[in-house]
N, C-alpha and C positions, 0 to 999 in steps of 0.2 A: 276628845282628849284635851286636857288643860295645857295651854301654852303660856309661856312667860316671855317678857321682853323688857329691856331697860326702860326705866321711867323717863319721862320727858325732862325732868328738872335735875339732871345729874351731869356733871362734867368729870371726865376721867383722864388721868395721865399715867404713863408708865415710867417708873424709875428703876432701871435695872430689871430685876426679875419680879419686882413688886408693882402693884397698881394702887394709886390713891384715887378714891372716888369721893367727890364733893356733891352733897345734895344741896342745891342752891336755894331751896325754899326753907329747909329745916336747919341749914347751916351746920351740917354734920360732915365729918370726914371719916371715911372707912378705908382701911388698908387691907389689901388682898395679897396673898402670896402668889407664886408663879402659877399654880394650878387654878386658883381662884380667878386670877387675871385672864387665864386662858378661857375659862368658862364665861367670864364677863364679856370677853370679845365675841363669843358665840351668841350672846344674848342681845346683840345689836339687831338681830333678826329673831322672829318668833321661834321658840324652841320648846319641845316637850321634855319631860324627864327622860324618856327613852332615847330621844335624839342626843341629849347631852351625855347620857351614859355611854352610848355607842361611840360618840366622838372621843370622849375621855379615855375609854378603854382602848381604842385604836391608837390614840396619840401617846398614851403613857403606859400601855401594856399592863394595866392593873386588872384585878379580878372584878368581874361584873357585880358581884354581891357587895363588895367594898365600895365600888363606885356608886352604886344605887343608894346606899346609906349616906355616903358623903354628899352626893348631889341633892338628895331630899333635904338634908340638914342645911346645906348651903343656900338652897332656894328659900327655905323658911326664914333663915336669917336675913337674906336680902329683901324679902317681902316685909318683914318686921321693920327694917330700916327705911323702907320706902324707896329702895333703889331699883326694884323691878316691879312689874305689875302683870296681872293676868291679861292676856289678849282677848279682846271681846269681838 
């Protein structure tokens, strides 16, 4: 099963309920909302889509179908921005 983890070249800081992620090689800044920041924190260790969905639905009491769509979209965005990578 595919696992994801934060990239090596990122710095993150939390400001209230939001997170600011700086990619130190691409010089990009990405802002995450509370739930995005929650998931970001989980990605400091290898995670699968299923493990993220389970934790998100437990924490925020959201429907699994909605969480699955949101997590898959979120991970795709983070991959495109170079903020996460596949675990090899």
